[in-house]
Each structure stands twice: as structure tokens, then as C-alpha cells.
C-alpha positions in Angstrom: 68.7 40.8 24.6 66.8 39.2 21.8 68.0 36.1 20.0 68.8 38.2 16.9 70.7 40.8 18.9 72.6 38.0 20.6 73.5 36.5 17.3 74.7 39.8 15.9 76.8 40.4 19.0 78.4 37.0 18.7 79.2 37.5 15.0 80.8 40.9 15.7 83.0 39.3 18.3 83.9 36.6 15.9 84.8 39.1 13.2 87.1 40.9 15.7 89.2 37.7 16.4 92.7 37.2 15.1 92.6 33.7 13.5 92.6 32.0 10.1 88.9 32.7 9.6 89.5 36.5 9.7 92.8 36.8 7.8 91.3 37.1 4.3 92.7 33.7 3.3 90.6 33.1 0.2 92.5 31.0 -2.3 91.0 28.8 -5.0 90.0 25.2 -4.3 93.0 23.9 -6.4 95.4 26.1 -4.4 93.9 24.8 -1.2 94.4 21.2 -2.3 98.0 21.9 -3.3 98.7 23.7 0.0 97.1 20.8 1.9 99.5 18.3 0.3 102.5 20.6 1.0 101.6 20.8 4.7 101.1 17.1 4.9 104.6 16.6 3.4 106.2 18.7 6.2 105.4 15.8 8.5 104.5 15.7 12.1 107.9 14.9 13.7 108.1 15.9 17.3 110.3 18.9 17.9 109.1 20.8 14.8 108.6 24.2 16.3 105.9 25.1 13.8 103.8 21.9 14.4 101.0 23.7 16.2 100.8 26.3 13.4 100.8 23.5 10.8 97.9 21.8 12.4 96.0 25.1 12.7 96.4 25.8 9.0 95.6 22.3 8.0 92.4 22.5 10.1 91.4 25.7 8.4 92.1 24.2 4.9 90.0 21.1 5.7 87.2 23.4 6.9 87.3 25.4 3.7 87.3 22.2 1.7 84.1 21.1 3.5 85.6 18.6 6.0 84.4 20.0 9.3 85.1 16.9 11.5 88.7 16.8 10.1 89.0 20.5 10.9 88.0 20.0 14.6 90.4 17.1 14.9 93.3 19.1 13.5 92.5 22.1 15.7 92.6 19.8 18.7 96.0 18.5 17.6 97.2 22.0 17.2 96.4 22.8 20.8 98.1 19.7 22.0 101.2 20.4 19.9 101.4 23.9 21.4 101.2 22.5 24.9 104.0 20.0 24.2 106.2 22.5 22.5 105.7 25.3 25.0 105.6 22.9 28.0 102.5 24.8 29.3 98.8 24.2 29.4 98.0 27.7 28.3 99.5 30.8 26.8 99.1 33.5 24.2 100.0 31.0 21.5 96.5 29.5 21.9 94.7 32.7 20.9 94.6 31.8 17.2 93.7 28.2 17.9 90.8 29.1 20.2 89.6 31.7 17.7 89.5 29.0 15.0 87.5 26.8 17.2 85.1 29.6 18.0 84.5 30.1 14.3 84.2 26.4 13.6 81.5 25.8 16.3 79.7 28.9 15.1 79.6 27.6 11.5 78.2 24.2 12.6 75.5 25.8 14.7 77.0 25.2 18.2 76.7 28.7 19.5 77.2 27.9 23.2 80.6 26.2 22.4 81.5 29.1 20.2 80.8 31.6 23.0 82.9 29.4 25.4 85.9 29.7 23.1 85.4 33.5 22.7 85.5 33.7 26.5 88.7 31.7 26.5 90.2 34.1 24.0 89.3 37.1 26.1 90.8 35.4 29.2 94.1 34.8 27.4 94.3 38.3 26.0 93.7 39.8 29.5 96.2 37.4 31.2 98.9 37.8 28.5 98.6 41.3 27.0 100.8 42.4 24.1 104.1 44.1 25.1 103.1 46.9 22.7 99.7 48.3 23.4 98.8 49.1 19.8 100.1 45.9 18.3 99.1 42.3 18.1 100.7 39.9 20.6 104.0 38.7 19.2 102.8 35.1 19.2 99.8 36.1 17.0 102.1 38.2 14.8 104.4 35.2 14.2 101.6 32.8 13.4 99.9 35.3 11.1 103.3 35.9 9.3 104.0 32.1 8.9 100.5 31.6 7.5 100.6 34.5 5.0 104.0 33.2 3.8 102.3 29.9 2.8 99.4 31.5 0.9 100.9 33.8 -1.7 104.0 35.6 -3.0 102.0 38.8 -2.9 101.7 38.6 0.9 105.4 37.8 1.6 106.2 41.5 2.4 103.2 41.7 4.8 104.4 38.5 6.4 107.9 39.9 6.8 106.4 43.0 8.5 104.5 40.8 11.0 107.7 38.7 11.7 109.7 41.9 12.3 107.1 43.1 14.8 107.0 39.7 16.6 110.8 39.5 16.8 111.1 43.1 18.0 108.6 42.5 20.8 109.8 39.0 21.7 113.4 38.5 20.7 115.1 35.2 21.2 112.6 33.0 19.3 115.1 31.3 16.9 112.4 29.7 14.7 110.7 33.1 14.1 114.0 34.7 12.9 114.8 31.7 10.7 111.3 31.8 9.0 111.5 35.5 8.6 114.8 35.2 6.8 113.5 32.4 4.6 110.5 34.5 3.8 112.9 37.3 2.6 114.8 34.8 0.6 111.6 33.6 -1.0 111.0 37.0 -2.5 114.3 36.5 -4.5 113.4 32.9 -5.5 113.8 33.5 -9.2 116.6 36.1 -9.1 119.5 35.3 -11.4 121.8 37.7 -9.5 121.3 36.2 -6.1 120.3 37.9 -2.8 121.1 41.4 -1.8 124.1 41.5 0.5 122.2 42.5 3.6 119.7 39.6 3.2 122.6 37.1 2.6 124.2 38.4 5.8 120.9 38.0 7.7 120.8 34.4 6.4 124.4 33.7 7.6 123.5 35.0 11.1 120.3 33.0 11.2 122.3 29.9 10.2 124.7 30.5 13.1 121.7 30.8 15.5 119.9 27.8 14.1 122.7 25.3 13.2 120.4 22.2 13.1 118.1 23.7 10.6 119.3 22.0 7.4 116.5 23.5 5.3 118.1 26.9 6.1 121.6 25.6 5.6 120.7 24.3 2.1 119.3 27.6 1.1 122.3 29.5 2.4 124.6 27.1 0.4 122.6 27.7 -2.8 122.9 31.4 -2.5 126.7 31.2 -1.8 127.0 29.2 -5.0 125.0 31.8 -6.9 127.5 34.4 -6.0 130.4 32.3 -7.2 131.6 30.2 -4.2 132.7 26.6 -4.8 130.3 24.5 -2.7 130.7 20.9 -4.0 132.4 19.5 -0.9 130.1 21.3 1.5 127.0 20.1 -0.5 128.2 16.5 -0.2 128.7 16.8 3.5 125.3 18.4 3.9 123.8 15.5 2.0 125.0 13.0 4.6 123.3 15.0 7.3 120.1 15.5 5.3 119.8 11.7 4.6 120.0 11.0 8.4 117.1 13.4 9.1 113.4 12.2 9.2 111.7 12.5 5.8 110.1 15.9 5.5 109.8 18.7 3.0 111.5 20.8 5.7 114.5 18.4 5.7 116.2 20.3 2.9 116.3 17.4 0.5 114.6 19.1 -2.4 116.7 22.3 -2.1 119.8 20.2 -1.9 118.9 18.3 -5.1 118.5 21.7 -6.8 122.0 22.7 -5.6 123.4 19.4 -7.0 121.7 20.0 -10.3 123.1 23.5 -10.8 126.5 23.3 -9.0 127.6 19.7 -8.6 126.2 17.2 -11.1 122.7 16.2 -12.3 123.8 12.5 -12.1 124.8 12.9 -8.5 121.5 14.6 -7.8 119.7 11.5 -9.2 122.0 9.2 -7.1 121.1 11.2 -4.0 117.4 11.1 -4.7 117.5 7.4 -5.4 119.5 6.7 -2.2 117.0 8.7 -0.1 114.1 6.8 -1.7 115.8 3.4 -1.2 116.1 4.3 2.5 112.4 5.2 2.7 110.7 3.4 -0.3 107.1 4.3 0.7 107.5 8.0 1.2 105.6 9.9 -1.5 107.6 13.1 -1.0 110.8 11.3 -1.9 109.2 9.8 -5.0 108.3 13.3 -6.0 111.9 14.4 -5.5 113.3 11.5 -7.5 110.8 12.2 -10.3 111.9 15.8 -10.3 115.5 14.8 -10.8 114.7 12.5 -13.7 112.6 15.2 -15.3 115.6 17.6 -15.1 117.9 15.1 -16.7 115.5 14.2 -19.5 114.1 17.6 -20.4 116.8 20.1 -19.5 120.2 18.3 -20.1 120.3 17.8 -23.8 124.0 17.0 -24.2 123.1 13.4 -24.7 119.8 11.6 -25.5 118.5 9.9 -22.3 118.3 6.2 -22.3 115.0 4.6 -22.7 115.4 2.8 -19.4 115.8 6.2 -17.6 112.7 7.5 -19.4 110.8 4.4 -18.3 111.9 4.9 -14.7 110.8 8.5 -14.9 107.4 7.6 -16.3 106.9 4.9 -13.6 107.8 7.4 -10.8 105.5 10.1 -12.2 102.6 7.8 -12.5 103.1 6.8 -8.8 103.4 10.5 -7.8 100.2 11.4 -9.7 98.3 8.6 -7.9 99.7 9.7 -4.5 98.8 13.4 -5.1 95.5 12.9 -6.8 94.3 16.5 -6.1 97.5 18.4 -6.8 99.3 16.7 -9.6 98.5 19.0 -12.6 102.2 19.9 -13.0 103.2 16.3 -12.8 100.7 15.4 -15.6 102.4 18.0 -17.8 105.8 16.5 -16.9 104.5 13.0 -17.7 103.3 14.2 -21.1 106.6 15.9 -21.9 108.6 12.9 -20.9 106.4 10.6 -22.9 107.2 12.9 -25.9 110.9 12.0 -25.4 110.2 8.3 -25.4 110.6 6.0 -28.4 107.0 5.0 -28.2 105.2 7.7 -26.2 104.1 10.4 -28.6 100.5 9.1 -28.7 100.4 9.0 -24.8 101.8 12.6 -24.7 99.1 13.8 -27.0 96.4 12.0 -25.1 97.5 13.5 -21.7 97.6 17.0 -23.2 94.1 16.6 -24.9 92.6 15.5 -21.5 94.2 18.5 -19.7 93.0 20.9 -22.4 89.4 19.6 -22.0 89.6 19.8 -18.2 87.5 22.3 -16.2 90.4 24.4 -14.7 90.8 27.7 -13.1 92.1 30.6 -15.2 95.7 30.4 -14.0 95.9 26.6 -14.4 94.5 27.0 -18.0 97.2 29.5 -18.7 99.8 27.0 -17.5 98.4 24.2 -19.7 98.2 26.5 -22.8 101.7 27.7 -22.3 103.2 24.2 -21.9 101.2 22.9 -24.8 102.4 25.7 -27.0 106.0 24.7 -26.2 105.2 21.1 -26.8 103.7 21.9 -30.2 106.8 24.0 -31.1 109.6 21.7 -30.0 108.1 18.2 -30.2 105.6 18.5 -33.1 107.2 21.4 -35.1 103.8 22.9 -35.4 104.8 26.6 -35.3 101.3 28.0 -36.0 99.6 25.8 -33.5 102.2 26.9 -30.9 101.4 30.5 -31.6 97.7 29.9 -31.2 98.1 28.4 -27.8 100.5 31.1 -26.6 97.7 33.5 -27.6 95.2 31.5 -25.6 97.4 31.7 -22.5 97.9 35.5 -23.0 94.2 36.1 -23.7 93.2 35.1 -20.2 93.3 38.5 -18.3 94.9 37.3 -15.1 98.5 38.0 -14.2 100.7 35.0 -13.9 104.2 33.7 -14.8 102.7 31.6 -17.7 100.8 34.5 -19.2 103.9 36.7 -19.1 106.0 33.9 -20.6 103.6 33.4 -23.5 103.5 37.1 -24.2 107.3 37.2 -24.3 107.3 34.2 -26.7 104.8 36.0 -29.0 106.9 39.2 -28.9 110.0 37.3 -29.9 108.2 35.7 -32.8 106.9 39.1 -33.9 110.2 40.8 -33.6 112.0 38.1 -35.7 109.5 38.6 -38.5 109.8 35.1 -40.0 106.5 33.6 -39.1 103.6 34.2 -41.5 101.4 34.9 -38.5 103.5 38.0 -37.5 100.8 40.5 -38.5 98.2 38.6 -36.6 100.5 38.4 -33.6 101.1 42.1 -33.7 97.4 42.9 -33.8 96.7 40.5 -31.0 99.4 42.0 -28.8 98.1 45.5 -29.6 94.6 44.6 -28.5 95.6 42.5 -25.5 93.5 43.2 -22.4 95.5 43.9 -19.3 94.4 42.1 -16.1 
């Protein structure tokens, strides 16, 4: 076989692998950076049943961002995490990991090493065939499902299908069932009416099977509250358990703070976040959680004007968070501008932050977000109604579907329908000619 034929054969084998490099994971650079931070905030506590999958995905992200040595290190850590978790040197759970390593070695020009990993994949598939001849092995289904869940809301249904296949073929994997249920819950994240009854029941059963999973317990509590149950006492009991857990975005702390905000007390939410941060003063994730609570209090609870000392604390925390998340803090910069606008002295700083963001080289969805927030800032803080309309138009004019585009279109429709703004005719013409994505 010629060198060219050999290369073509190798590439066709690589394309046939089931791994992160073949799953059509093609997000923007900004999304990759945000996802990398989210995965790092999960932590690496031993006993996390998804630790191998986390390292695999982190390795792929580092590769996509151009850090090939980091990718290799993380893929190696994934393999070790699987060995420790499964208490075995090999098994079908390594198929995706070996596939990733085959691709990585191929991309860096190490074709012999790539071929060696392809051989390892073949050996595993032959030794551990799928229980269902026409379907992926359940271990691969579960990892693919978990990965797709992290990448986009649009793929949540596909992720649910893969989880269902995995669970059907290999029942008894508690973490698969828990993640499957949480994925279904994610599809209803912004629902005002709560979950459908059958999903809530699946959640209750998952909680019984996985009683130590406080992340799941918090989500279940939130949806019980949404349907009208009184949950204050249970929330406070859960807080004691969450505070004892290692710091992680999987600990349930952020979800619990959200429960406190809506169903207990925003001031108790702040107290809980402050206590968690006092226990672990150097944890960036807890600083992020505390900053979020102060933001809620200052921007969304308007029954009383926040004290300047609280605003100062929020500003200080947000500056810390922005420095600790340098590549994924766009939303926090917007929060900082909006909180400066509530300060006795911060209007100039708010305007400066927004001006810098408006001049930034951003991807279309991020531009929509900036324009939408700036439109609201102009309306509510500067009373510049026409300027606000212009920036809602800028957000809507970008032909890419997003929450912020839809929100700006709704704002323009409300202004048009009220008929009080002198730009109503211009708004009507703009909406009539709006290009659909």
C-alpha cells in the first residue's frame, strides 16, 4: 500500500470512531472558553462518577483552543480517572478516550501512535461488544449523551435519546439515570408552569436512587416550590448539607441560592453565599455565586434602594470574578456596568464599560446580548427612549436566533403597540422588513 493510500485508510478509520472529534462539536471560541471554565468549576473531587468524562471533554476543548500538550495531559487523566472509578485497567468506557488520543496523535503528525490507539479501540470493541448489535455500546451512549448536554440546548433531546438507550441496555447505572433526568429538567429551565408531571415523578424516583446527589435534590426542591409546595424548612436543611460538601458547581450551591431568592428570602440567600465564601475565601466559583446574589438584590429587588456599602461590595466581588474568569466574563462585565449605574458615583464607569463592550470584536450572539442590555440601560437609567429603540433594533437586526434577539423584538413590538413613541412608524417599518434567521 502506498503512503497516500495508507494515510487515506487511517483517516477513514479515524472518521469512523466514536469520540469528541467525530461528534460534530463545533461551537464558537467564546463558547468553548465559557464551557472550559464551567468544567473547571465542577472540580476534580474523587468519587465524582463523571470525572473521566469531564477530563475527556476538557482535553477536547483544550485541543480546539490550540493547547495540544494540555489536551494530551487531560486525556491521560481521563483514562486514569476511569481506571480508578471502574476499578479496572480496561473496559468499554475507554473507547472514547482512546479515540480522542488516536485523533490527537494524528493531528500532531504521530501516525504510528495514532494507529496504535486505533488498534486499542478495535480490541476493546471486539472484547466488549454492545449488548444491542445495531446500537453503540451503552458506555459510549452515556458519554456522548453527557457531552451533548454540555454543548447546546438544541441537542438536549438527542442527548436524552442516547441516555435512554444506554439505560435500557445497561440498567443500574445510577449516575446515568440522574443525568438523564437532569437533562430533561434542563429543557424546562425557563418554564413558568414547572415540569410536566411525568418528569417530576422521574425526578423524585431519581432522587430516591441517588440520595447523596445534592445537585439533584436542589433541583427537585425548586420544582416542588414552583408547583406551590412550602419548602423553606427543607431548603434550610439542605443548605447545611451543601455547605459541608466540597466546593463544586455540582454541589448544588448555585441552585439553592436561586431557591432562596424566589421562595425563602433574598437576604438569606446573600447570607448563605457569604457563609460559603467565608469557609472557602479563595474559591472563584463561590465568589461568582456571592456576586450573583448581590446582583439579584441590587437590580431586581426594588422595594428599597440598596445601601452604597452593598453596591461597593458587589462591585468589588464582580471585579474579582472578572479577573478570575478573564475569558468568560462578558455577562459579569454587563452586571458590573448595571450595578455601577445604581451607585451614587458610578454613572461614568457604567457608560465606560458599555462603550468598551460596544466596541469589542464579538460574535453575533454576544453582540445581540450587549445591544439588548444597553438598550435597557438607556431606557431605565438614562431615560433615552429613542436611543433604547435604536439598540433594540441593532439586536434584532442580527439574523441569528437567540433569547436576546427575541427579547428585543418583543420590546419593539410593545413600543409599537402602545403608539406613544414618535419612532412608532419607523419601528413598524423595521419589524415588517426584519430578516428572519
